C-alpha positions as CSV (number, residue, x, y, z in Angstrom):
1,M,193.1,-22.7,-27.8
2,Y,192.8,-19.0,-27.0
3,K,189.6,-17.6,-25.5
4,I,188.6,-14.1,-26.6
5,M,185.9,-11.8,-25.3
6,L,184.6,-9.0,-27.6
7,S,182.9,-5.8,-26.3
8,G,181.3,-3.1,-28.4
9,Y,177.9,-1.7,-29.4
10,F,176.7,-5.2,-30.6
11,G,173.2,-6.6,-30.8
12,F,171.5,-3.2,-31.2
13,N,170.4,-3.6,-34.8
14,N,173.0,-1.1,-36.0
15,L,174.4,-1.9,-39.4
16,G,177.7,-0.1,-38.9
17,D,178.5,-1.8,-35.6
18,E,177.5,-5.2,-36.9
19,A,179.7,-4.8,-39.9
20,I,182.6,-3.9,-37.5
21,L,181.8,-7.1,-35.5
22,A,181.7,-9.3,-38.6
23,S,185.1,-8.0,-39.7
24,M,186.6,-8.5,-36.3
25,V,185.3,-12.1,-35.9
26,D,186.7,-12.9,-39.4
27,M,190.1,-11.5,-38.5
28,I,190.2,-13.5,-35.2
29,K,189.3,-16.7,-37.0
30,R,192.1,-16.1,-39.5
31,A,194.5,-15.8,-36.6
32,D,193.3,-18.9,-34.9
33,Q,190.5,-21.1,-36.3
34,E,190.1,-22.8,-32.9
35,A,189.8,-19.5,-31.0
36,E,186.8,-19.5,-28.6
37,I,185.0,-16.2,-29.0
38,T,182.5,-14.7,-26.6
39,I,180.5,-11.6,-27.7
40,L,178.9,-9.3,-25.2
41,S,175.7,-8.4,-26.9
42,Q,172.3,-6.8,-26.3
43,N,170.8,-9.8,-28.2
44,P,173.1,-12.7,-27.4
45,E,170.9,-15.4,-29.0
46,L,171.0,-13.5,-32.3
47,S,174.7,-12.7,-32.1
48,A,175.5,-16.4,-31.3
49,K,173.5,-17.6,-34.2
50,K,174.8,-15.0,-36.7
51,Y,178.5,-15.3,-35.9
52,K,178.5,-19.0,-34.7
53,T,180.1,-18.0,-31.4
54,D,179.4,-17.9,-27.7
55,S,177.5,-14.8,-26.7
56,I,176.2,-13.4,-23.4
57,Y,174.0,-10.5,-22.4
58,R,176.1,-7.4,-22.1
59,Y,174.7,-6.4,-18.7
60,N,174.8,-9.8,-17.0
61,L,177.7,-9.0,-14.7
62,F,177.8,-12.5,-13.1
63,N,178.2,-14.2,-16.4
64,I,180.7,-11.7,-17.6
65,L,182.9,-12.1,-14.6
66,S,182.6,-15.9,-14.8
67,R,183.8,-15.8,-18.4
68,M,186.6,-13.4,-17.7
69,S,188.1,-15.7,-15.2
70,S,188.8,-18.2,-18.0
71,R,189.4,-15.9,-20.9
72,N,192.9,-14.9,-22.3
73,I,192.2,-11.8,-24.3
74,F,189.6,-9.0,-24.0
75,I,189.0,-6.8,-27.1
76,S,187.1,-3.5,-26.8
77,G,186.5,-2.7,-30.4
78,G,185.1,-0.5,-33.1
79,G,182.8,2.4,-33.0
80,S,182.8,5.4,-30.7
81,L,182.5,3.8,-27.3
82,L,184.3,6.4,-25.2
83,Q,182.3,9.6,-25.5
84,D,179.7,11.4,-23.4
85,K,177.9,13.2,-26.2
86,T,175.0,10.7,-26.6
87,S,175.0,9.3,-23.0
88,F,176.8,9.6,-19.7
89,K,176.6,5.8,-19.3
90,T,178.9,4.8,-22.2
91,V,182.2,5.8,-20.7
92,P,181.8,4.0,-17.3
93,Y,180.3,0.9,-19.0
94,Y,183.0,0.3,-21.7
95,L,185.9,1.5,-19.6
96,G,184.7,-0.5,-16.6
97,L,184.7,-3.7,-18.7
98,I,188.3,-3.1,-19.7
99,F,189.3,-2.4,-16.1
100,L,187.6,-5.7,-15.0
101,A,189.5,-7.6,-17.7
102,Q,192.7,-6.1,-16.4
103,I,191.9,-7.2,-12.9
104,F,191.4,-10.8,-14.2
105,K,194.8,-10.6,-15.9
106,M,193.4,-10.8,-19.4
107,R,195.5,-9.2,-22.2
108,T,193.5,-6.2,-23.3
109,I,193.2,-4.7,-26.8
110,F,191.6,-1.3,-27.4
111,F,191.0,-1.7,-31.1
112,A,190.3,0.8,-33.9
113,Q,188.0,3.1,-31.9
114,G,187.0,6.7,-32.3
115,V,187.4,8.5,-28.9
116,G,185.6,11.6,-27.8
117,P,184.1,14.0,-27.3
118,V,184.4,13.7,-23.6
119,K,183.6,16.8,-21.6
120,N,183.4,15.3,-18.1
121,K,186.8,15.8,-16.5
122,F,186.5,12.8,-14.2
123,Y,185.8,10.6,-17.3
124,R,188.9,12.0,-18.9
125,Y,190.9,11.0,-15.8
126,L,189.5,7.5,-15.9
127,I,190.2,7.0,-19.6
128,K,193.8,8.0,-19.0
129,K,194.2,5.6,-16.0
130,V,192.7,2.6,-17.7
131,L,194.0,3.0,-21.3
132,K,197.6,3.5,-20.3
133,N,197.6,-0.1,-19.0
134,V,196.1,-1.8,-22.1
135,D,198.4,-4.1,-24.1
136,H,197.4,-2.7,-27.5
137,L,195.9,0.8,-28.1
138,S,194.7,1.8,-31.5
139,V,192.3,4.5,-32.7
140,R,190.7,5.0,-36.1
141,D,191.5,8.7,-36.7
142,E,194.0,11.4,-35.9
143,N,191.5,13.4,-33.9
144,S,191.1,10.5,-31.5
145,K,194.8,10.2,-31.1
146,K,195.1,13.9,-30.3
147,F,192.4,13.6,-27.7
148,L,194.3,10.8,-26.0
149,I,197.6,12.7,-26.1
150,N,195.9,15.7,-24.6
151,I,194.6,13.8,-21.6
152,G,198.1,12.4,-20.9
153,I,198.6,9.2,-22.8
154,N,202.0,8.7,-24.4
155,E,201.9,9.3,-28.2
156,K,204.3,6.3,-28.8
157,N,201.7,4.0,-27.3
158,I,198.9,5.0,-29.7
159,E,198.5,3.5,-33.2
160,V,196.2,5.0,-35.8
161,I,194.6,2.3,-37.9
162,N,191.6,2.1,-40.2
163,D,188.0,1.3,-39.4
164,P,187.4,-2.5,-39.6
165,V,184.5,-1.9,-42.1
166,Y,187.1,-1.0,-44.8
167,A,188.0,-4.7,-44.8
168,T,184.7,-5.7,-46.3
169,K,184.5,-6.6,-50.0
170,P,182.7,-4.3,-52.5
171,G,179.3,-5.5,-53.8
172,I,178.4,-7.0,-57.2
173,I,177.2,-4.4,-59.6
174,K,173.8,-5.3,-61.1
175,K,172.7,-4.4,-64.6
176,R,170.2,-1.6,-64.7
177,Q,166.9,-1.7,-66.7
178,N,167.2,2.0,-67.5
179,S,170.8,3.2,-67.9
180,G,169.6,6.8,-68.1
181,T,168.3,6.8,-64.6
182,R,170.6,8.2,-61.9
183,K,170.3,6.3,-58.7
184,I,171.0,8.1,-55.4
185,G,171.3,6.4,-52.0
186,V,170.5,8.3,-48.8
187,S,170.9,7.6,-45.1
188,V,169.6,10.0,-42.5
189,R,169.6,10.0,-38.7
190,D,167.7,11.9,-36.0
191,W,170.0,14.8,-34.9
192,G,169.1,17.9,-33.0
193,S,166.0,19.6,-34.4
194,N,166.6,17.9,-37.8
195,C,166.5,21.2,-39.6
196,Y,168.9,19.8,-42.2
197,L,166.1,17.6,-43.6
198,K,164.5,20.6,-45.3
199,N,167.6,21.6,-47.2
200,L,168.3,18.0,-48.2
201,A,164.8,17.4,-49.4
202,E,164.8,20.7,-51.3
203,F,168.0,19.7,-53.0
204,L,166.7,16.3,-54.0
205,N,163.4,17.7,-55.3
206,I,165.2,20.3,-57.5
207,L,167.5,17.6,-58.7
208,N,164.6,15.3,-59.6
209,K,163.1,18.0,-61.8
210,N,166.3,18.2,-63.8
211,E,167.3,14.5,-64.0
212,D,165.7,11.1,-64.2
213,L,166.2,10.1,-60.6
214,T,165.4,7.3,-58.2
215,I,166.2,7.5,-54.5
216,T,166.8,4.7,-52.0
217,I,166.8,5.5,-48.3
218,I,168.8,3.1,-46.2
219,P,168.1,2.9,-42.4
220,F,171.4,2.1,-40.6
221,H,169.7,1.7,-37.2
222,Q,166.5,-0.3,-37.1
223,E,164.8,1.5,-34.3
224,K,166.4,5.0,-34.6
225,D,166.5,5.6,-38.3
226,I,163.0,4.5,-39.6
227,K,161.0,7.5,-38.2
228,I,163.4,10.1,-39.6
229,S,163.6,8.2,-42.9
230,R,159.9,8.5,-43.2
231,K,160.0,12.2,-42.4
232,L,162.4,12.6,-45.4
233,L,160.1,10.5,-47.6
234,E,157.1,12.8,-46.9
235,L,159.2,15.8,-48.1
236,L,160.3,14.2,-51.4
237,E,158.5,14.5,-54.7
238,S,160.4,11.8,-56.6
239,E,160.3,8.0,-56.8
240,V,161.6,6.9,-53.4
241,E,162.1,3.5,-51.7
242,I,162.9,2.9,-48.0
243,I,164.5,-0.5,-47.8
244,E,163.8,-2.8,-44.8
245,Y,166.6,-2.8,-42.2
246,T,169.2,-5.5,-42.6
247,D,172.7,-6.1,-41.2
248,N,173.5,-8.5,-44.0
249,V,176.8,-6.8,-45.2
250,K,176.9,-8.5,-48.6
251,Q,173.3,-7.5,-49.3
252,I,174.0,-3.9,-48.4
253,N,177.2,-3.8,-50.5
254,D,175.4,-5.2,-53.5
255,L,172.8,-2.4,-53.1
256,Y,175.5,0.3,-52.7
257,S,177.3,-0.8,-55.8
258,S,174.2,0.3,-57.9
259,F,174.3,3.9,-56.7
260,D,175.7,6.8,-58.7
261,V,176.0,9.0,-55.6
262,F,175.4,8.5,-51.9
263,I,174.4,11.1,-49.4
264,G,174.6,10.4,-45.7
265,L,175.2,11.4,-42.1
266,R,176.3,8.2,-40.3
267,L,180.0,7.5,-40.6
268,H,179.5,3.9,-41.6
269,S,176.9,4.8,-44.2
270,L,179.7,6.8,-45.9
271,I,182.4,4.1,-45.4
272,F,180.1,1.6,-47.2
273,A,180.0,4.1,-50.1
274,A,183.8,4.4,-50.1
275,V,184.2,0.6,-49.9
276,N,182.1,0.3,-53.1
277,Y,183.9,3.2,-54.8
278,I,180.7,5.3,-54.8
279,P,181.3,9.1,-54.6
280,F,179.5,10.4,-51.5
281,I,178.3,13.7,-50.1
282,G,178.8,13.6,-46.3
283,I,176.7,15.7,-44.0
284,S,178.7,15.9,-40.7
285,Y,177.1,15.8,-37.3
286,D,180.3,14.7,-35.5
287,P,184.1,15.2,-35.8
288,K,184.5,11.6,-37.0
289,V,182.4,12.3,-40.1
290,S,184.3,15.6,-40.7
291,S,187.6,13.6,-40.6
292,L,186.4,11.2,-43.3
293,I,185.2,14.0,-45.5
294,E,188.5,15.8,-45.1
295,E,190.5,12.7,-45.8
296,M,188.7,11.8,-49.0
297,G,189.6,15.3,-50.2
298,Y,187.1,16.2,-52.9
299,Q,184.2,17.7,-50.8
300,K,184.0,20.9,-48.8
301,E,182.7,20.2,-45.3
302,I,178.9,20.2,-45.0
303,T,177.4,19.9,-41.5
304,T,173.9,19.7,-40.1
305,E,174.5,23.3,-39.0
306,N,175.8,24.9,-42.1
307,I,174.0,22.8,-44.7
308,S,172.5,24.8,-47.6
309,L,171.1,24.1,-51.1
310,E,174.2,25.8,-52.6
311,K,176.6,23.6,-50.7
312,L,174.8,20.4,-51.7
313,E,174.6,21.5,-55.4
314,E,178.3,22.4,-55.4
315,S,179.3,19.0,-54.1
316,Y,176.9,17.1,-56.4
317,Y,178.0,18.8,-59.6
318,R,181.7,18.5,-58.6
319,I,181.1,14.7,-58.4
320,K,179.2,14.7,-61.7
321,D,181.8,16.7,-63.5
322,D,184.9,14.9,-62.1
323,K,183.4,11.5,-61.5
324,D,186.2,9.4,-62.9
325,E,188.9,11.3,-61.0
326,I,187.0,11.2,-57.7
327,I,186.3,7.4,-58.0
328,Q,190.0,6.8,-58.6
329,Q,190.8,9.0,-55.6
330,I,188.4,6.9,-53.5
331,K,189.8,3.6,-54.8
332,D,193.3,4.6,-53.9
333,K,192.3,5.6,-50.4
334,V,190.3,2.5,-49.8
335,S,192.9,0.2,-51.3
336,D,195.5,1.5,-48.8
337,K,193.1,1.1,-45.9
338,R,192.0,-2.4,-46.9
339,N,195.6,-3.6,-47.3
340,G,196.6,-2.2,-43.9
341,L,193.6,-4.0,-42.3
342,S,193.7,-7.4,-43.8
343,D,195.4,-9.3,-41.0
344,L,196.0,-6.6,-38.5
345,L,194.0,-8.0,-35.6
346,S,195.3,-11.4,-36.4
347,Q,198.9,-10.1,-36.0
348,I,198.1,-8.3,-32.7
349,I,196.6,-11.5,-31.2
350,K,199.5,-13.6,-32.3
351,E,201.9,-11.1,-30.7
352,L,200.0,-11.2,-27.4
353,K,200.1,-15.0,-27.6
354,G,203.9,-14.8,-28.0
355,E,203.9,-16.5,-31.5
């Protein structure tokens, strides 16, 4: 029986990261049903119950070191863990865990992460020193790969793979009571001065005057997204619903499947749209979102800085006019990603086990 420790942004009531964790646990169990999994979590009781695994508090160093002494594999996975844009604590924390795992002779996997931006030169040096010694190194986009190459990691050791959330199954489409109503999903986050909200609300209000519209706002982070979602609600003149936060992936996918269009900032809010073959308008606040917009190939980049009514209208009516073509384009992209992910982590673990 192999014993595996998982580290990430887990237990923080963030839907995207919980979807990553659910996908990773599923892949591990497919590789070895008897594997003993320990999740480092902000809320270990909830994580243990939800995923039916062992879980310990992510800052309890004594317990972490105790578990590491008897674990075989350490996986640092998903999300954007190595960056200093949101906090200077993230790089030393996540990198420090990988380094400790290496000291305890655990096989280390750096899995499907977005890396950067990292402005601190000392952090860049530490990332190079630690990651060059991991047993498997994969990132989820080309920009992350370029960053690692630029700080001195051998290109041959870096694999670009897809975000684990692409492995989730699309939701079940529910019949609508009013087929003439267009349903739009929206997810916003607090970013900078939040000036983008005014443009987004103006666009949705004008759209509502021209079309029979309902809007559903989805908070992806329980604590951080509710307040900004309510600010958007106050600016809107149409029928609007803010759903209660949930990290039930199936429930969210079923909701997404009912949308005609989705508009969002958070990367995983857009990936959920793609997984359900829903055309989306992405508003980028970070290079990882810009990469996804560029990859899907049907939308010009809109950012929180350059957003305008004209740009939103151009993207929306492009989707409306070329809906079938765009949906097929999304299906093709997602199908390739899903196929590439199906048993990837399972294969990595088996290779490290020598099977």
